[in-house]
DRENDO-1510 file (C-alpha; in Angstrom, 1 decimal, always signed):
<recs>
REC; n; res; u; v; w
REC; 1; UNK; +14.8; -19.3; -31.3 .
REC; 2; UNK; +11.2; -19.1; -30.9 .
REC; 3; UNK; +11.1; -17.3; -27.5 .
REC; 4; UNK; +9.7; -20.5; -26.1 .
REC; 5; UNK; +11.1; -24.0; -26.4 .
REC; 6; UNK; +13.1; -24.4; -29.8 .
REC; 7; UNK; +16.6; -23.3; -30.7 .
REC; 8; UNK; +18.0; -24.0; -34.1 .
REC; 9; UNK; +21.8; -24.2; -34.5 .
REC; 10; UNK; +23.9; -24.5; -37.7 .
REC; 11; UNK; +26.0; -27.2; -35.9 .
REC; 12; UNK; +25.4; -29.5; -33.0 .
REC; 13; UNK; +26.0; -27.7; -29.7 .
REC; 14; UNK; +28.2; -29.3; -26.8 .
REC; 15; UNK; +26.2; -31.5; -24.7 .
REC; 16; UNK; +25.2; -31.2; -21.9 .
REC; 17; UNK; +24.9; -27.5; -22.2 .
REC; 18; UNK; +23.6; -25.3; -19.1 .
REC; 19; UNK; +23.9; -21.6; -19.1 .
REC; 20; UNK; +23.3; -19.5; -16.0 .
REC; 21; UNK; +21.4; -16.5; -16.5 .
REC; 22; UNK; +20.9; -13.7; -14.0 .
REC; 23; UNK; +17.5; -12.2; -13.7 .
REC; 24; UNK; +16.5; -8.8; -12.7 .
REC; 25; UNK; +13.6; -6.4; -13.9 .
REC; 26; UNK; +14.4; -4.3; -17.0 .
REC; 27; UNK; +14.0; -1.0; -15.0 .
REC; 28; UNK; +16.7; -2.2; -12.4 .
REC; 29; UNK; +20.5; -2.2; -12.4 .
REC; 30; UNK; +21.9; -5.8; -12.3 .
REC; 31; UNK; +22.5; -6.7; -8.7 .
REC; 32; UNK; +25.9; -8.0; -7.6 .
REC; 33; UNK; +26.2; -11.9; -7.6 .
REC; 34; UNK; +25.5; -13.1; -4.0 .
REC; 35; UNK; +23.8; -9.8; -2.9 .
REC; 36; UNK; +20.2; -9.6; -1.6 .
REC; 37; UNK; +17.8; -9.7; -4.4 .
REC; 38; UNK; +20.1; -11.5; -6.7 .
REC; 39; UNK; +18.3; -14.2; -8.7 .
REC; 40; UNK; +19.9; -16.6; -11.2 .
REC; 41; UNK; +18.3; -19.3; -13.5 .
REC; 42; UNK; +19.9; -22.3; -15.3 .
REC; 43; UNK; +18.8; -22.7; -18.9 .
REC; 44; UNK; +19.4; -26.2; -20.0 .
REC; 45; UNK; +19.7; -26.8; -23.7 .
REC; 46; UNK; +19.1; -30.4; -24.8 .
REC; 47; UNK; +19.7; -31.8; -28.3 .
REC; 48; UNK; +16.7; -33.3; -29.8 .
REC; 49; UNK; +17.2; -34.0; -33.5 .
REC; 50; UNK; +19.0; -33.0; -36.6 .
REC; 51; UNK; +17.0; -31.7; -39.6 .
REC; 52; UNK; +17.5; -33.6; -42.7 .
REC; 53; UNK; +17.0; -31.1; -45.7 .
REC; 54; UNK; +17.4; -33.9; -48.3 .
REC; 55; UNK; +14.5; -35.6; -46.8 .
REC; 56; UNK; +12.4; -32.5; -47.1 .
REC; 57; UNK; +13.5; -32.3; -50.9 .
REC; 58; UNK; +12.5; -35.9; -51.3 .
REC; 59; UNK; +9.1; -35.2; -49.8 .
REC; 60; UNK; +8.4; -32.2; -51.9 .
REC; 61; UNK; +9.5; -34.1; -55.2 .
REC; 62; UNK; +6.9; -36.8; -54.4 .
REC; 63; UNK; +9.2; -39.6; -53.6 .
REC; 64; UNK; +7.0; -42.5; -52.5 .
REC; 65; UNK; +9.2; -43.5; -49.7 .
REC; 66; UNK; +8.8; -40.2; -48.2 .
REC; 67; UNK; +5.0; -39.7; -48.5 .
REC; 68; UNK; +4.6; -40.3; -44.6 .
REC; 69; UNK; +7.5; -38.4; -43.6 .
REC; 70; UNK; +6.9; -35.7; -41.0 .
REC; 71; UNK; +8.1; -32.4; -42.4 .
REC; 72; UNK; +6.6; -30.2; -39.5 .
REC; 73; UNK; +10.0; -30.1; -37.7 .
REC; 74; UNK; +11.6; -28.8; -40.8 .
REC; 75; UNK; +8.8; -26.2; -41.4 .
REC; 76; UNK; +9.0; -25.1; -37.9 .
REC; 77; UNK; +12.7; -24.5; -38.1 .
REC; 78; UNK; +12.3; -22.6; -41.3 .
REC; 79; UNK; +9.6; -20.5; -39.8 .
REC; 80; UNK; +11.9; -19.5; -36.9 .
REC; 81; UNK; +14.7; -18.7; -39.4 .
REC; 82; UNK; +12.3; -16.6; -41.5 .
REC; 83; UNK; +11.2; -14.7; -38.2 .
REC; 84; UNK; +14.9; -14.0; -37.1 .
REC; 85; UNK; +15.3; -10.8; -39.0 .
REC; 86; UNK; +12.0; -8.9; -37.9 .
REC; 87; UNK; +12.6; -10.4; -34.3 .
REC; 88; UNK; +15.9; -8.8; -33.9 .
REC; 89; UNK; +16.3; -6.1; -31.3 .
REC; 90; UNK; +15.3; -2.6; -32.6 .
REC; 91; UNK; +13.1; -4.5; -35.2 .
REC; 92; UNK; +9.4; -4.7; -34.9 .
REC; 93; UNK; +6.9; -6.2; -32.4 .
REC; 94; UNK; +6.0; -9.7; -32.7 .
REC; 95; UNK; +2.4; -10.5; -31.9 .
REC; 96; UNK; +1.4; -14.2; -31.5 .
REC; 97; UNK; +3.2; -16.5; -34.0 .
REC; 98; UNK; +4.7; -15.1; -37.2 .
REC; 99; UNK; +2.9; -11.7; -37.0 .
REC; 100; UNK; +5.1; -8.6; -37.0 .
REC; 101; UNK; +4.3; -4.9; -36.6 .
REC; 102; UNK; +6.8; -2.1; -37.1 .
REC; 103; UNK; +6.8; +1.5; -36.0 .
REC; 104; UNK; +6.4; +3.8; -39.1 .
REC; 105; UNK; +5.8; +7.3; -40.3 .
REC; 106; UNK; +2.3; +6.5; -41.1 .
REC; 107; UNK; -0.2; +7.4; -38.2 .
REC; 108; UNK; -1.9; +4.4; -36.8 .
REC; 109; UNK; -5.6; +4.3; -37.3 .
REC; 110; UNK; -7.6; +5.3; -34.1 .
REC; 111; UNK; -10.0; +2.9; -33.0 .
REC; 112; UNK; -11.4; +5.2; -30.2 .
REC; 113; UNK; -10.6; +5.4; -26.7 .
REC; 114; UNK; -7.1; +4.2; -25.9 .
REC; 115; UNK; -6.9; +1.8; -28.9 .
REC; 116; UNK; -5.1; +2.1; -32.3 .
REC; 117; UNK; -4.7; -0.1; -35.1 .
REC; 118; UNK; -1.1; -0.9; -36.7 .
REC; 119; UNK; -0.5; -2.6; -40.0 .
REC; 120; UNK; +2.0; -5.4; -40.1 .
REC; 121; UNK; +2.4; -8.6; -41.9 .
REC; 122; UNK; +2.1; -12.6; -41.3 .
REC; 123; UNK; +4.6; -14.9; -42.8 .
REC; 124; UNK; +4.9; -18.7; -43.0 .
REC; 125; UNK; +6.7; -21.3; -44.9 .
REC; 126; UNK; +4.6; -23.7; -46.9 .
REC; 127; UNK; +5.3; -26.9; -48.9 .
REC; 128; UNK; +4.2; -27.0; -52.5 .
REC; 129; UNK; +5.1; -29.3; -55.4 .
REC; 130; UNK; +8.8; -29.4; -55.8 .
REC; 131; UNK; +9.5; -26.3; -53.7 .
REC; 132; UNK; +8.8; -24.4; -50.6 .
REC; 133; UNK; +6.8; -21.1; -50.7 .
REC; 134; UNK; +6.8; -18.1; -48.3 .
REC; 135; UNK; +3.3; -16.9; -47.5 .
REC; 136; UNK; +3.2; -13.2; -46.7 .
REC; 137; UNK; +0.0; -11.4; -45.9 .
REC; 138; UNK; -0.9; -8.0; -44.7 .
REC; 139; UNK; -2.5; -8.0; -41.2 .
REC; 140; UNK; -3.6; -5.4; -38.6 .
REC; 141; UNK; -3.7; -5.5; -34.8 .
REC; 142; UNK; -4.7; -3.2; -32.0 .
REC; 143; UNK; -2.5; -1.7; -29.5 .
REC; 144; UNK; -3.4; +0.1; -26.2 .
REC; 145; UNK; -2.0; +3.7; -26.3 .
REC; 146; UNK; +0.2; +4.6; -23.4 .
REC; 147; UNK; -1.0; +7.6; -21.6 .
REC; 148; UNK; +0.9; +9.2; -18.7 .
REC; 149; UNK; -0.9; +11.4; -16.2 .
</recs>
C-alpha cells in the first residue's frame, strides 16, 4: 500500500471488504472495546481495476495498438512494490514519495541549530524501449534533532 489510497494485491480480494480498526495513540495501551475513550474506524477496501502486465509489455515494445494505453496505474503499482522493502517496520524513514532515509553509523551532517542532514535515496520505475528501468538517485534531507530538557 502507499499509506494513502492504493492497495496492491496479488489476487482479487473478497468484495465487499470492510475491516474494523481500533484507534489509540501510540503512547497509550489499547482501551477495552466499549470502554470510555474507545474509538474504532471502518476501513472499506473497494476493487477498482486489474493490472494487465501484458498490455504494459505491448506498450513498451511499441505495439501501435497500445500507443495511447495509460501505463500510469501499472507504474504506480510497481513503485508501491519497489517501496515495500524500505517501508517495512524497522526499515527506514520515508519522506515524501519514494524518498528513503536510514539510520547509519555515519554521523549526519550538522546544519546548525537543531537541524542535521541525512543521506538517503530516491527510487522510481520508468518506462524505456522494450523494458522498465529502476531510477535510483542519492538524496539528502534535513531532520530536526530531538532535544530533551
